[in-house]
C-alpha positions as CSV (number, residue, x, y, z in Angstrom):
1,M,42.9,132.6,72.3
2,T,46.4,133.9,73.0
3,G,47.6,137.4,72.5
4,S,49.6,136.5,69.5
5,E,46.6,134.8,67.9
6,L,44.5,137.9,68.5
7,L,47.1,140.0,66.6
8,V,46.4,138.2,63.4
9,N,43.1,139.9,62.9
10,R,43.7,143.1,64.8
11,R,44.2,146.4,62.9
12,I,47.3,148.0,64.4
13,Y,48.6,151.4,63.6
14,V,52.4,151.8,64.2
15,A,53.1,155.6,64.3
16,G,56.6,156.2,63.1
17,H,56.9,152.8,61.4
18,R,60.0,153.9,59.4
19,G,62.1,154.8,62.4
20,L,64.4,152.7,64.5
21,V,61.7,151.4,66.9
22,G,58.7,151.6,64.6
23,S,60.4,149.5,61.9
24,A,61.4,146.9,64.5
25,V,57.8,146.8,65.8
26,W,56.5,146.4,62.2
27,R,58.8,143.4,61.7
28,A,57.8,141.9,65.0
29,L,54.1,142.3,64.2
30,E,54.6,140.7,60.8
31,G,56.4,137.9,62.5
32,A,53.5,137.4,64.9
33,G,51.2,137.0,61.9
34,C,49.5,140.4,62.0
35,E,47.8,140.9,58.6
36,H,46.3,144.4,59.1
37,L,49.2,146.7,59.8
38,I,48.7,150.5,59.3
39,G,51.5,152.9,58.6
40,A,52.1,156.4,57.1
41,T,55.2,158.3,56.3
42,H,55.7,161.9,57.4
43,D,54.9,163.0,53.8
44,E,51.6,161.1,54.0
45,L,50.6,162.3,57.5
46,D,51.9,165.2,59.6
47,L,51.3,164.0,63.2
48,T,51.7,167.5,64.5
49,D,48.4,168.3,62.7
50,R,45.5,167.2,64.9
51,T,42.9,167.4,62.2
52,A,44.9,165.3,59.8
53,T,45.7,162.8,62.6
54,H,42.1,162.4,63.6
55,A,41.0,162.0,59.9
56,F,43.7,159.3,59.4
57,L,42.7,157.3,62.4
58,K,39.0,157.6,61.6
59,L,39.6,156.4,58.1
60,H,41.7,153.4,59.0
61,G,39.9,152.4,62.3
62,P,42.8,150.9,64.2
63,E,42.0,148.7,67.2
64,A,45.4,149.4,68.7
65,V,48.0,152.2,68.4
66,I,51.7,152.0,69.1
67,V,53.2,155.5,69.4
68,C,56.8,155.2,68.2
69,A,56.8,158.5,66.3
70,A,58.9,161.3,67.9
71,T,61.6,163.9,67.4
72,V,64.7,162.2,68.8
73,G,68.5,162.8,68.9
74,G,71.7,162.7,70.9
75,I,73.1,165.0,73.5
76,K,74.2,167.7,71.1
77,A,70.8,167.8,69.3
78,N,68.9,167.9,72.6
79,A,71.1,170.7,73.9
80,T,70.9,172.9,70.8
81,R,67.2,172.3,69.7
82,P,65.1,172.3,72.9
83,V,62.1,174.0,71.3
84,D,61.9,171.3,68.6
85,F,62.2,168.5,71.1
86,L,59.5,170.0,73.3
87,I,56.9,171.3,70.9
88,N,57.2,168.5,68.3
89,N,56.9,165.7,70.8
90,L,54.1,167.3,72.7
91,N,52.1,167.8,69.5
92,I,52.7,164.3,68.2
93,Q,51.8,162.5,71.3
94,N,48.9,164.7,72.3
95,N,47.3,164.3,68.9
96,L,47.8,160.5,68.8
97,I,46.6,159.8,72.3
98,S,43.7,162.2,72.3
99,C,42.5,161.1,68.9
100,A,42.8,157.5,69.8
101,H,40.6,158.1,72.8
102,A,38.1,160.2,70.8
103,L,37.7,157.4,68.3
104,E,37.5,154.8,71.1
105,V,40.7,152.9,70.2
106,P,40.9,150.4,73.1
107,K,44.6,149.6,73.2
108,L,47.5,152.1,73.0
109,V,51.2,151.9,74.0
110,F,53.1,155.2,74.3
111,L,56.9,155.0,73.9
112,G,58.9,157.2,76.3
113,S,62.5,157.3,77.3
114,S,64.6,156.6,80.4
115,C,65.6,160.3,80.5
116,I,62.3,160.9,82.3
117,Y,64.0,160.0,85.5
118,P,66.0,162.4,87.7
119,R,69.6,162.9,86.9
120,N,70.8,161.6,90.2
121,C,68.1,159.2,91.2
122,P,69.0,155.8,92.9
123,Q,70.1,153.0,90.6
124,P,68.7,151.0,89.1
125,M,65.9,153.4,88.3
126,S,62.5,152.1,89.2
127,E,59.1,153.4,87.9
128,S,58.5,155.0,91.3
129,A,61.5,157.4,90.7
130,L,59.4,159.5,88.3
131,L,59.3,163.2,89.4
132,T,61.4,162.7,92.5
133,G,64.2,165.0,91.5
134,P,65.7,167.4,88.9
135,L,66.2,166.2,85.3
136,E,69.4,166.1,83.3
137,A,69.7,169.6,81.9
138,T,71.0,168.5,78.4
139,N,67.7,166.6,77.5
140,R,65.2,168.3,79.9
141,A,62.9,169.5,77.1
142,Y,62.6,166.0,75.6
143,A,62.1,164.4,79.0
144,L,59.4,166.9,80.0
145,A,57.5,166.1,76.8
146,K,57.7,162.3,77.5
147,I,56.6,162.9,81.1
148,A,53.6,164.8,79.8
149,G,52.8,161.8,77.5
150,I,52.8,159.4,80.5
151,E,50.5,161.8,82.4
152,L,48.1,162.0,79.5
153,C,47.9,158.2,79.3
154,W,47.3,158.0,83.0
155,G,44.7,160.8,82.8
156,Y,42.7,159.0,80.1
157,N,42.8,155.8,82.2
158,R,41.6,157.5,85.3
159,Q,39.0,159.9,83.8
160,F,37.7,157.7,81.0
161,G,38.5,154.1,81.9
162,R,41.1,153.6,79.1
163,R,43.8,151.0,79.4
164,Y,46.7,153.0,77.8
165,V,50.3,152.0,78.7
166,A,53.5,154.0,78.7
167,A,56.7,152.0,78.1
168,M,60.1,153.6,79.0
169,P,63.0,152.0,77.1
170,T,66.7,152.3,77.9
171,N,69.2,153.5,75.2
172,L,68.3,151.8,71.9
173,F,70.2,150.8,68.8
174,G,69.7,148.5,65.8
175,P,68.7,148.3,62.1
176,G,67.5,151.6,60.6
177,D,69.3,153.7,63.3
178,N,70.3,157.4,62.7
179,Y,74.0,157.7,62.0
180,D,74.1,161.4,61.4
181,L,76.9,162.8,63.5
182,E,75.0,165.9,64.5
183,D,71.8,164.2,65.7
184,S,72.5,160.5,66.5
185,H,72.8,158.8,69.8
186,V,76.1,157.6,71.2
187,L,76.2,154.0,70.0
188,P,75.4,154.6,66.3
189,S,77.6,157.7,66.3
190,L,80.5,155.6,67.6
191,I,79.9,152.9,64.9
192,R,80.1,155.6,62.2
193,R,83.1,157.4,63.6
194,M,85.0,154.1,64.2
195,H,84.2,152.9,60.7
196,E,85.3,156.2,59.1
197,A,88.5,156.3,61.2
198,K,89.3,152.8,60.2
199,L,88.9,153.6,56.5
200,A,91.0,156.7,56.9
201,A,93.7,154.8,58.9
202,A,93.4,157.6,61.5
203,P,96.1,157.2,64.2
204,D,93.7,158.5,66.9
205,L,90.1,159.4,67.4
206,T,88.8,162.0,69.9
207,L,85.5,161.5,71.7
208,W,83.4,163.8,73.9
209,G,83.6,163.7,77.7
210,T,85.5,161.5,80.1
211,G,84.1,158.1,79.0
212,S,83.1,157.4,82.6
213,P,79.3,157.6,82.4
214,L,77.5,154.2,82.6
215,R,74.8,153.3,80.1
216,E,72.5,150.4,79.4
217,F,71.8,149.5,75.8
218,L,68.9,147.5,74.3
219,Y,68.6,146.1,70.8
220,S,65.6,147.5,69.0
221,D,64.1,144.1,68.1
222,D,64.1,143.3,71.8
223,L,62.1,146.5,72.6
224,A,59.8,145.7,69.7
225,N,59.0,142.3,71.2
226,A,58.2,144.0,74.5
227,L,55.8,146.5,72.9
228,V,54.1,143.7,70.9
229,Y,53.7,141.8,74.2
230,L,52.2,144.8,75.9
231,I,49.7,145.5,73.0
232,S,48.6,141.9,72.8
233,A,48.4,141.1,76.6
234,N,45.0,141.2,78.2
235,D,43.9,143.4,81.1
236,E,44.4,140.6,83.6
237,V,48.1,140.3,82.7
238,L,48.6,144.1,82.6
239,A,46.6,144.7,85.9
240,P,49.7,145.9,87.8
241,L,49.9,148.9,85.4
242,F,46.3,150.0,85.9
243,N,46.2,151.7,89.3
244,E,44.6,154.9,90.4
245,Q,47.6,155.7,92.6
246,I,50.5,155.2,90.1
247,P,50.9,156.0,86.4
248,P,50.7,153.1,83.8
249,L,54.5,153.1,83.4
250,V,56.7,150.2,82.7
251,N,60.5,150.2,82.2
252,V,62.0,148.1,79.3
253,G,65.8,147.5,79.8
254,Y,68.5,145.0,79.1
255,G,69.6,144.7,82.8
256,A,73.3,145.4,82.4
257,E,75.4,148.5,81.9
258,I,78.8,149.5,80.4
259,S,80.9,152.7,80.6
260,I,81.0,154.9,77.5
261,R,84.8,154.2,77.4
262,G,84.1,150.4,77.5
263,L,81.5,150.8,74.8
264,A,83.9,152.7,72.6
265,E,86.5,150.0,73.0
266,R,84.0,147.3,72.3
267,I,82.8,149.0,69.1
268,A,86.4,149.6,68.0
269,S,87.1,145.9,68.4
270,I,84.1,144.9,66.4
271,V,84.6,147.5,63.7
272,G,88.3,146.8,63.5
273,Y,89.6,150.3,64.3
274,E,93.1,150.0,65.9
275,G,93.9,153.6,66.5
276,V,94.2,155.4,69.9
277,I,90.9,156.7,71.5
278,Q,91.3,160.0,73.2
279,W,88.8,161.9,75.4
280,D,87.9,165.6,75.3
281,T,87.1,166.2,78.9
282,S,86.0,169.8,78.2
283,Q,82.8,168.4,76.7
284,P,79.8,167.3,78.8
285,D,79.3,163.7,79.9
286,G,75.5,163.9,80.5
287,T,73.9,161.8,83.2
288,P,76.5,159.9,85.2
289,R,74.5,156.6,85.3
290,K,71.3,155.3,83.7
291,L,70.3,151.7,84.5
292,L,66.6,150.8,84.5
293,D,65.0,148.5,87.0
294,S,63.0,146.2,84.6
295,T,61.6,143.9,87.3
296,L,58.0,144.9,86.5
297,I,58.0,143.9,82.8
298,Q,60.0,140.8,83.6
299,S,57.3,139.8,86.1
300,L,54.7,140.3,83.3
301,G,56.6,137.7,81.2
302,W,59.1,139.5,78.9
303,R,62.9,139.1,78.7
304,P,65.5,140.5,76.3
305,C,67.3,138.0,74.0
306,I,70.0,139.8,72.1
307,S,73.4,140.5,73.7
308,L,75.3,143.8,73.4
309,D,78.1,142.3,71.3
310,D,75.7,140.5,69.0
311,G,73.6,143.6,68.7
312,I,76.6,145.8,67.8
313,R,77.6,143.3,65.1
314,L,74.1,143.3,63.6
315,A,74.0,147.1,63.8
316,Y,77.4,147.5,62.1
317,S,76.3,145.1,59.3
318,D,73.2,147.3,58.8
319,Y,75.3,150.5,58.7
320,R,77.7,149.1,56.1
321,A,74.7,147.8,54.0
322,R,73.3,151.3,53.9
323,L,76.6,153.0,52.7
């Protein structure tokens, strides 16, 4: 029986199923024929409450958990709300991972972020770069929380024989993204700003930084397919991730990068904004370059399918549909 066939009868809990990644995972699982999906909104379940989290998992009895729930945001949100990003994410992931273990859930995939890697580590960033240098200061709190989640998965694997996996995606975008200008990531923020500038016929638009940092972007449905692959694969396929000497960490990236300046120009073209883009160099750039080495997950059998341009078009259509 294949992994996708096993999904049909498996009870799978997608934590954060209304978010960018969680909703994409939900769609991917439905597409794979999964008939027993479990989800809960924040109003229905506060994942920072361990007692409530344990009771929910015990009631629904999932056979697999995909941890997409998190407090997330762009460079400004990370820089101004470090306590929220550290405490909320530690509580959410600690509760989900520890309760899954306590209730003997055999399969778990924890979603991290490429910001776990050092600010100036060699490019592309391999899994072995973890903890080899200082983190980017603007998202240090978020990165530390995600590093703790990786360590917790690895700890349960080593101490209790679990087979929990930590997937580290590159920068994500897609349907259901957050377009709030205070909290959103760079790509959805640019979509909104370009669209509003077009409607206002603004002659120019000023963006933060120099535009020189290089970034890699992955469409959310591509990541979802990778997570579904990881949750459905057997231990033999995932054997490279279960090692006493290295954490169960796997990068999930697109494999190509673009400058923020190039991204802004690409989005302007797709959105149809024809004004002048200016750059406020007094504002921070963040990490100079972030390109993941996704050799490992590709060796396990996964590849991305959606190009950056196609993804931006799909995301822009989603944004306009939600106005």
